[in-house]
C-alpha positions in Angstrom: 0.0 0.0 0.0 2.8 2.4 0.9 4.5 1.9 -2.5 1.3 3.0 -4.3 1.0 6.3 -2.4 3.6 8.2 -4.3 3.4 6.3 -7.5 1.9 9.0 -9.7 2.7 12.1 -7.7 4.8 13.7 -10.5 2.0 13.2 -13.1 -0.6 14.5 -10.7 1.4 17.6 -10.0 1.9 18.2 -13.7 -1.8 17.7 -14.3 -2.7 20.3 -11.7 -0.1 22.7 -13.0 -1.5 22.5 -16.6 -5.0 22.7 -15.3 -4.1 26.0 -13.4 -2.4 27.3 -16.5 -5.5 26.8 -18.6 -7.8 28.5 -16.2 -7.1 32.1 -17.1 -9.7 34.8 -17.5 -9.5 34.7 -21.3 -10.4 31.0 -21.4 -13.0 31.2 -18.6 -14.8 34.0 -20.3 -14.5 32.7 -23.8 -15.7 29.1 -23.6 -19.1 27.7 -22.7 -18.9 25.2 -19.8 -19.0 22.2 -22.1 -16.5 23.6 -24.5 -14.2 24.6 -21.6 -14.0 21.1 -20.3 -13.2 19.8 -23.8 -10.6 22.5 -24.5 -9.0 22.0 -21.0 -8.7 18.3 -21.5 -7.0 18.8 -24.9 -4.6 21.4 -23.4 -3.7 19.1 -20.5 -3.3 16.0 -22.8 -1.0 18.0 -25.1 1.0 19.2 -22.1 1.4 15.7 -20.6 2.2 14.0 -23.9 4.4 16.6 -25.6 5.4 18.6 -22.6 5.8 22.4 -22.7 7.0 25.1 -20.4 4.3 27.1 -18.6 4.6 30.0 -16.3 1.8 29.9 -13.7 3.4 32.5 -11.5 3.6 29.8 -8.8 6.7 28.1 -7.6 4.9 25.5 -5.6 3.2 22.2 -6.6 
């Protein structure tokens, strides 16, 4: 059980970082709720598969 605790910690942190990077006022105001979910999923998928630098203004996780 303990081995599974930190298994995907890095991926989870990246996921949350890309999620925060997408949730900017331009995107929140532009998309309908359904389109926002779809666009955010595509953005996160692109970030996790290809990887790109983002500046969220946060140094933490």
